[in-house]
N, C-alpha and C positions, 0 to 999 in steps of 0.2 A: 126428421126433426124439424120444427119451424124455428127459424133463427131470428126471431123477434128478441134480441139479446140485452140483457142488462150485464154491466159489469160489476162484479164485487171486487175491488181492487183497482186503483188506477196506476197501472204498471206498464213497463215496457214490452213485457212478454204478451200482455193483453192487445196492446196495440198492435205487435206484429201478427198475432194469431187471429184476431177478431175483428180489426177494421182493415176489412177486405171486400172486394167485390161479392155481392149475393148476401151478405151479412147486414140485417139492420141493426146497428147498436142504438139503442132507444134511450138509455140511461147509465149513468155510472153512480157509484158511490166508494167513498175511501174513508180511512180511519181519520183523514183530516180533510174536512169540509172544503177548506181553502184549496188544498191541493187537487181535490176533485173538481173544483169549478175551473181552475186552470187547465187541467187535462181536458175537461169538456170544451173548452174554449179552443185549446189547440186543435182538437181532433174532429170538432165539428157535432158533438154529441148534445142532443136537443135537452136532456133533462140531467138535473144533478139532484140526487137524493141526499139528504142530511145523514143517513147512516144507512147500513146494510138492510136492517129490517124494514125501512120504509121503501127501499127497493123491492123487497121481496113483497110486499104488500100492494106494489103496482100492477093492477090488471092488464095492463098492455105489454107487460114482460112476459114472454112465453117460455124463455129459457134464460140461464145465468151462466157467465163463466167465472169461475173462482180462481184467482190468482193471489192468495194471500201466502203468507209463511206457511210451512208444511203442516205445522201443530194446528193450524185453523182451518184446514181443508174438510176435515169430517164434518166439524159443528156446522159449518155454514152450508155444507152438501145436504146435511140431514134437514136443517132448516127450509132451505130451498124445496127439497123434496116433499116435505109436510106442507108447504106452501103452493105445491101443484105445478112447480116449474121444473122444465127438464135441466139436467145439470151436467156442465162441462167444467171438469176439475184440472188445474195443471198439476202435472205428476209431481210427487206420488197421491195416488187418489187419497188414501188414507195411510197411517202409520202403525196400525195394529189390527188384528183379526177381530177383536171386539169393534173396532170401528167399522169395518167392512160389514159386519152383522147387521150394526144399527141402521147403516146406510141401505142396506137390503132391505131390511124391515120397513124403512121410511118410503123406499122407492116403489110402492106397489103400483102406481099409476102412471110414473114418467120414467123416461131414459135418463141413463147415467153413463157419462163417457170420461175415461182417463185420457188427459191430452198428452199421449206418447206420439210425437211427430215421425217418428222413424220407421214405422210400418212401409215395407216396399216390397216390389216385385221380386227382388234378388232373393228375398226368404222363400219364396214359394219355390225357387230353382234350387235352393240348398235342400230344402225339405225333400224335394223330389231325390236329390242324391242319398239323403237319410234313408229314405224308405225303400227306395230301388236299387240302392249299393251297387251303382255301377263302379265305385272305387273302392268297394268292400265296406265293412263296418264301420262306422263312426267311432274313433278312438278319443278325441278330444275337442274341445272349442276354448280357445284362450281369447281374451278379451281385454283390450287395454284403453282405458279412458283417463285422459288428463285435462282438467278445467282450469281457467285462469284463477288466480288467487282472489278471493272474495273481497269486495269493498269493505271497507273498516265500518264496523258498526251494525253490518247488515245481519240477518237472520241466519246465514249461511255459517257463521260463527258461533251460533248459539244452540246448543244442543236441545235446550228445553223448547225451543221453537221449531225442532226437527232439521236442524241444520247438520252439515256434514257432507262429505264428498260421497259417502254410500248412499244416502238419500237422494242426492243430487242425481246420480247415475244408475242407480239399481233398476230403475224402471225401464231403461232403454236397454240394459243388458237382458233382463227377464224376460222383455217383450221378444226379442230377437230368438232367445233360447226357446221360448214358448212357440213361437211360430216355426221354428226349423226342426227341434227335437223333441218339444213337449216338457211338461214340468213333472212328470211321474217319476221323481226322483227317490233314491232310498236314504239319502242323506245331505245335509247341507251344513256348512260351517263357514265361520267368519272370524278374521283376525285385524285387529288394529291396534296401535299405541295409544290411541286417543290423546295425542299429545299436542293437539293444537289448542287456540284459546278456550278456557273453561272445559277443557277436556273433550272437546269435538274432534272427530276424526277427519282428518286432513290427508290420510293415507288408508287405504283398506283393502283386503283381499278377501274375496269370497268364493266358495266352492260348491259345486253339486257334483253328485255321482249317482248314476243310474245302475240297474239291477245288471245291466249288459258290461259294466265296468267302465263305460264311457265317462267322461269328466267334463265340467265347464267351470272355467275359472275367470273371475273378474279381478284385475288389477287397476285400482282407482286411486288417483292422486291429485293433490293440487299442485300445478306448476304454470311455468311461463308459456310452454308450448302445448296448444289444443292437440290431442290426441283422441282418434276413436276408431280402433282397428278390431277387427274379427279374425281368427284363424281357427278353421275347421279342419282337423287332420283326420283323414281317412286310413285305411290300411295301405292304400294304392296311390294316394293324392293328397295335396292340401289345396285348400280353397279359402282364398284371403279375400277380405273386403276392406278396403282403405278409406277412412275418412266417411264412415257411415253417417256420421252427424257432423256438420260443418257449421261454424258461427256465420252464415251467409242469410240473407233475406231472399236471394234471387233463386233461379233453378240452378240445380248443380247435379253432374253426373254421378252415377254410382257404377262401379265395375266389380265384376267378380275375376278373380285371377285363380286360374286353375292349372296347377303343376301336377301331372300323373307322374308316377314314379318311373315309368316306363315310356314316356312320350313328351310331345312339345307342350310348351306352356300355352295356354289358351286365354284369351281376354274376352270375357262376355259383357258387352256393354248394355245399358239401360238408358232410355232417353232421359235428359236432364229434367228435373221435377223441383219444384218449390216445395218444401216440407210441409208449411201451413197450408197452402192451397191442397195437397193430398190429404192432409188430416180434415180440413173442412168438407172435403167432397165425401170422405168415409163417414163423417158423423151426418151430413145432410142427407145422405142416401140409404143410411141404415133403418132397417125396420125394427132391429132390436137394440138393446142396450149393450154396454161394455163390462157390466157387473160381473157376469158369469166368467169370463176371460180375466178381469182384473184381479178377482178374489184370490184365486190361487199365487198370482205374483206377489200381492200383498203378505200372504201368508209367509211365503218364502222370505221375502224381504226381512219380515219381522224376526222370523227365527235366527236368520243370519246374524241380523244386528244384535239381537239379546245373546247369541252364543259369542260374539266377540265381546260384547261388554263382560260377559261371565268370566271368559278366559282372562281378559284383563285383571278383573278384581282377584282372580285366583292365583295371579302372577306366573 
């Protein structure tokens, strides 16, 4: 993918993700033109467009990175694809199956990527354990994620903008499950009290079940301490991944901790890597887009969220 980028959204995540060696950020647009100008000055971006539509009309822009509130991802991804721009969208790519279908229809001649920065080699190792069964059959995957309390007034506390802890964490969880186990599940459920501001979810439990009776569970919440852990339980071992997503800009190590039922604990280390460098490398070197992989993630995410809403309404 050519990375002659235009930024749709003058955001901190855009700076961390795209303002990096090998990426040519040509222009930026924001909902507030003054903020866009200040952002461009701060980061050395040569062009400021008055709005998102003007940026999409810029012929020098070959791809766009969209980092708006979640409910705006689909609309501007579709418009970018129709304008002939390759599209990188901050997670989640979309919020509903219908939105993904519209994007697939629009993106006939461009590539589309969901920016999920946690794809990593440890997932290939665990997938090998699942498929080859050196520790027996997989029984469960348990994932815990805790993110900081959202800033006051931001979209994360506004459900109409796609806010809530589930939409903040689901892409990371589902990408890991997809890469290690697959998403051919027979059931998916969600539960939340929706007791945050404006009935947003500040805690959420999601679960998947396969025909093999294996399960995957996400327990997500807002809290003071950042947590991101996976535990894979096999018949004869547990495999743990601690801090698979860390709030750090630099390179960080990731280890697998394998504890066999009848053997010694083993730590499998991987070289430290910067999340966003790896993500860019994946996007730049890909000959195909991410829609085929992202679509089932979005479908499950939407089903789980709607299931939780139904359960809450039914009491």
